[in-house]
C-alpha positions in Angstrom: -45.0 -36.0 -29.0 -44.5 -36.9 -32.4 -42.2 -39.2 -33.4 -40.3 -42.0 -36.0 -41.1 -40.3 -39.5 -43.3 -37.1 -38.7 -40.5 -36.2 -36.1 -37.8 -36.5 -39.0 -39.9 -34.2 -41.1 -40.9 -31.5 -38.8 -36.9 -31.2 -38.2 -36.3 -31.4 -41.9 -38.9 -28.4 -42.2 -37.1 -26.2 -39.3 -33.6 -26.5 -40.9 -34.2 -25.9 -44.2 -35.3 -22.9 -43.2 -32.3 -22.4 -40.8 -30.9 -22.9 -43.9 -32.8 -19.8 -45.9 -35.2 -22.8 -47.9 -38.6 -22.0 -47.1 -39.8 -24.2 -50.8 -37.8 -27.3 -49.4 -39.5 -26.7 -45.8 -42.8 -26.5 -47.5 -42.2 -29.8 -48.8 -41.6 -31.8 -45.7 -44.5 -29.8 -43.8 -47.2 -30.9 -46.1 -46.2 -34.7 -46.2 -46.4 -34.3 -41.7 -49.9 -32.7 -42.4 -50.8 -35.5 -44.7 -49.7 -38.0 -41.9 -51.4 -36.1 -39.2 -53.7 -34.3 -40.5 -55.7 -32.9 -36.9 -52.7 -31.8 -35.5 -53.5 -27.9 -35.3 -49.9 -27.2 -34.5 -48.9 -28.7 -38.0 -51.7 -26.6 -39.4 -50.5 -23.3 -37.6 -46.7 -24.2 -38.9 -48.1 -24.7 -42.8 -50.5 -21.4 -42.7 -47.2 -19.5 -41.7 -45.5 -21.1 -44.4 -48.2 -20.7 -47.4 -48.0 -16.4 -45.6 -44.2 -16.2 -45.8 -44.5 -17.7 -49.6 -47.1 -15.3 -50.6 -49.5 -18.3 -50.7 -52.7 -16.4 -49.7 -55.8 -18.6 -50.4 -54.0 -21.5 -49.5 -52.6 -20.1 -45.7 -56.5 -19.1 -45.9 -57.8 -22.6 -46.1 -55.4 -23.6 -43.0 -56.7 -21.3 -41.3 -60.0 -22.3 -41.7 -58.9 -25.8 -40.9 -57.5 -24.8 -37.5 -60.4 -22.7 -37.0 -62.4 -26.0 -36.5 -59.5 -27.7 -35.0 -59.1 -25.5 -32.2 -61.1 -23.0 -30.6 -57.8 -21.4 -28.5 -56.8 -20.2 -32.0 -59.7 -18.4 -32.8 -58.5 -14.7 -31.9 -55.2 -15.9 -34.1 -57.4 -17.1 -36.8 -59.7 -13.7 -37.3 -56.4 -11.2 -37.1 -54.6 -13.5 -40.1 -57.8 -14.3 -41.7 -58.1 -10.2 -42.1 -54.7 -9.4 -42.7 -54.2 -11.7 -45.4 -57.4 -10.0 -46.8 -55.2 -7.0 -46.4 -52.5 -8.3 -48.8 -55.0 -8.0 -51.9 -55.7 -4.8 -51.2 -52.1 -3.7 -50.9 -50.9 -5.2 -53.9 -53.3 -3.5 -55.8 -52.3 0.1 -53.8 -48.5 -0.5 -55.1 -49.7 -1.7 -58.3 -51.1 1.5 -59.0 -54.7 0.6 -59.3 -56.5 1.4 -55.8 -56.1 4.0 -52.8 -54.7 3.1 -49.3 -57.4 3.8 -46.2 -55.8 7.0 -45.1 -57.5 9.0 -41.2 -60.0 11.8 -41.9 -59.4 13.5 -45.1 -55.4 13.0 -46.1 -53.3 16.3 -45.7 -52.2 17.3 -49.4 -48.5 16.3 -49.5 -50.3 12.7 -48.4 -53.1 13.0 -51.5 -49.7 14.1 -53.7 -48.3 10.4 -52.6 -51.4 8.0 -53.2 -51.9 10.3 -56.3 -47.8 9.1 -57.6 -48.4 5.8 -57.3 -52.0 5.9 -59.3 -50.3 7.7 -62.1 -47.0 5.0 -61.8 -49.4 2.4 -62.1 -50.7 4.3 -65.5 -47.3 3.9 -67.0 -46.6 8.3 -66.2 -43.5 8.2 -64.8 -42.9 11.6 -65.5 -46.3 12.8 -63.7 -45.7 10.4 -60.9 -41.9 11.2 -59.6 -43.2 15.6 -60.1 -46.2 14.5 -57.4 -43.8 12.4 -55.6 -41.1 15.4 -55.2 -43.8 17.5 -53.9 -45.2 15.4 -51.3 -42.0 14.6 -50.2 -41.0 18.5 -50.4 -44.4 19.1 -48.4 -44.6 16.6 -46.1 -44.1 17.4 -42.4 -40.8 15.7 -40.6 -41.0 13.9 -37.4 -38.2 14.0 -34.7 -38.3 11.7 -32.0 -36.3 8.9 -30.9 -35.8 5.1 -32.6 -34.9 2.7 -29.9 -33.9 5.5 -27.9 -31.5 6.7 -29.8 -32.6 10.4 -31.2 -33.0 11.7 -34.7 -34.8 15.2 -36.1 -36.7 12.9 -39.1 -37.1 9.7 -39.8 -38.6 7.9 -42.8 -39.7 4.5 -44.5 -36.4 3.7 -46.7 -38.5 2.8 -49.3 -39.2 6.1 -51.3 -42.6 4.4 -51.9 -43.8 5.4 -48.6 -41.2 7.9 -47.5 -43.2 9.5 -44.7 -45.3 6.8 -44.3 -46.2 3.7 -42.6 -48.3 0.9 -43.5 -50.9 -0.6 -41.1 -53.6 -2.9 -40.9 -55.9 -1.8 -39.0 -59.4 -3.3 -37.4 -59.2 -5.4 -40.3 -58.2 -2.9 -43.1 -55.5 -1.6 -44.7 -53.5 2.0 -43.8 -51.0 4.5 -44.9 -50.7 6.2 -41.8 -48.0 9.1 -41.8 -45.6 9.7 -39.0 -46.7 12.6 -38.7 -50.0 11.7 -36.9 -48.6 9.3 -34.8 -46.7 9.4 -30.9 -45.9 6.3 -30.8 -45.2 2.6 -32.1 -43.9 -0.2 -30.5 -43.2 -3.5 -32.0 -43.1 -6.4 -30.4 -40.0 -8.5 -31.0 -40.2 -11.6 -33.3 -41.5 -15.0 -31.7 -43.3 -16.5 -34.2 -42.6 -17.5 -38.3 -45.5 -15.0 -39.2 -44.0 -12.3 -37.3 -41.6 -12.2 -40.8 -44.8 -11.4 -42.6 -46.5 -9.5 -40.4 -44.9 -7.8 -36.9 -47.4 -7.1 -34.0 -47.3 -3.4 -33.0 -49.1 -1.0 -30.9 -50.2 2.5 -32.3 -50.2 5.6 -30.3 -52.3 8.2 -32.4 -51.9 12.6 -32.2 -55.3 12.8 -31.0 -54.9 10.1 -27.9 -56.1 7.6 -29.9 -54.4 4.0 -29.8 -55.0 0.3 -32.1 -52.9 -2.6 -32.2 -52.0 -3.2 -35.8 -49.9 -5.3 -37.9 -47.2 -4.3 -39.8 -46.6 -6.0 -42.4 -42.6 -7.0 -42.5 -41.5 -7.0 -45.9 -41.5 -5.1 -49.0 -44.2 -5.7 -51.5 -43.4 -8.3 -53.7 -40.9 -10.1 -51.8 -43.2 -12.8 -51.3 -42.5 -13.7 -55.3 -39.0 -14.0 -54.8 -37.0 -17.1 -55.4 -34.2 -15.9 -53.0 -35.0 -17.7 -49.6 -33.2 -14.6 -47.5 -35.1 -11.9 -49.1 -38.3 -14.0 -48.4 -37.1 -15.3 -44.5 -36.6 -11.2 -44.1 -33.0 -11.5 -43.5 -31.7 -9.0 -46.1 -33.3 -6.4 -47.9 -32.4 -5.4 -51.3 -32.9 -1.8 -53.2 -34.4 -2.0 -56.9 -34.1 0.8 -59.3 -36.9 0.3 -61.9 -36.9 3.9 -63.1 -34.1 6.3 -62.4 -34.1 8.2 -58.5 -37.0 5.5 -57.7 -35.5 3.2 -55.2 -37.8 0.2 -53.7 -37.6 -2.5 -51.3 -37.1 -6.0 -50.9 -37.0 -8.3 -48.4 -37.6 -6.3 -45.2 -38.8 -2.8 -44.0 -35.7 -0.1 -43.5 -36.5 2.4 -40.6 -33.8 5.8 -41.9 -33.3 8.8 -40.2 -30.4 11.2 -40.3 -28.3 8.6 -38.0 -29.0 5.3 -38.6 -31.1 2.9 -40.9 -32.9 -0.2 -38.6 -34.4 -2.9 -39.5 -38.3 -2.9 -38.7 -37.3 -6.7 -36.1 -34.7 -4.8 -34.7 -37.3 -2.0 -34.2 -38.9 -2.0 -30.3 -40.2 1.8 -29.6 -40.6 5.3 -31.4 -41.2 8.2 -29.9 -42.3 10.8 -32.0 -42.7 14.2 -31.3 -46.0 15.3 -33.0 -48.1 18.7 -32.7 -51.2 18.1 -31.2 -53.8 17.9 -34.3 -56.8 20.0 -35.7 -59.8 19.1 -34.5 -60.7 18.0 -37.7 -58.9 15.2 -38.5 -59.7 11.6 -38.8 -59.8 8.9 -36.1 -59.6 5.1 -36.9 -62.8 5.0 -35.2 -64.0 7.6 -37.1 -64.2 8.6 -41.0 -61.5 7.2 -43.2 -61.0 7.5 -46.8 -59.9 5.1 -49.4 
């Protein structure tokens, strides 16, 4: 049991988080870890805080220490080492400098969405908007239920994503169309790291399935100074260009009936049409 001064530091860190101040929580926790450097639980707490603040290299360093201190944490270490590595690619995707992984050869509308990101990264706003408009016009709608509430269509509320979800699968960062999924089950949040990546289970239209991590917050949130955004307690919308709405904070799913935050979503069922035989799988060919 942690007693005395270190107990005060633990309480300070936890209270700072409750107060929406992860930066102060980090300061208390760093001091505590200096006092008890071999405490794996403290190191896990520290890894999670670094991740929350987008300090990816420091988070990775903590995972390496955790792996040395606690064999029971090795599976967790591997999963989140991969997730952190994917964050660098994710940032490049949203900066329009590279493309996400997709399942097999992308449908034309998905290729348009990816091209829209690349054009935006080159500062070609008009061309980017034209491709995005075509993508939204051609993307198939997916009816189904979210938390047992029926919808005729579903999308990510962020216009950069719309008909696709972000998912880290087998250590790779994917864009997965809703139209390629039949079911999504999302675990209830339990740990601080769930404010960064929500554990999920995906079922695909070809009968395959996979565990995944879904980024909880929109890209760029980790650089915010707003603790409520960092802790995924709210979502705000920016309009970097007229008619283009991009989120910060917690991800939101929108349907014809409602808007539901990712962390409140437990299950999405989709009435998906069975795929053509040449569509890719997670295990098969993927293109980035």
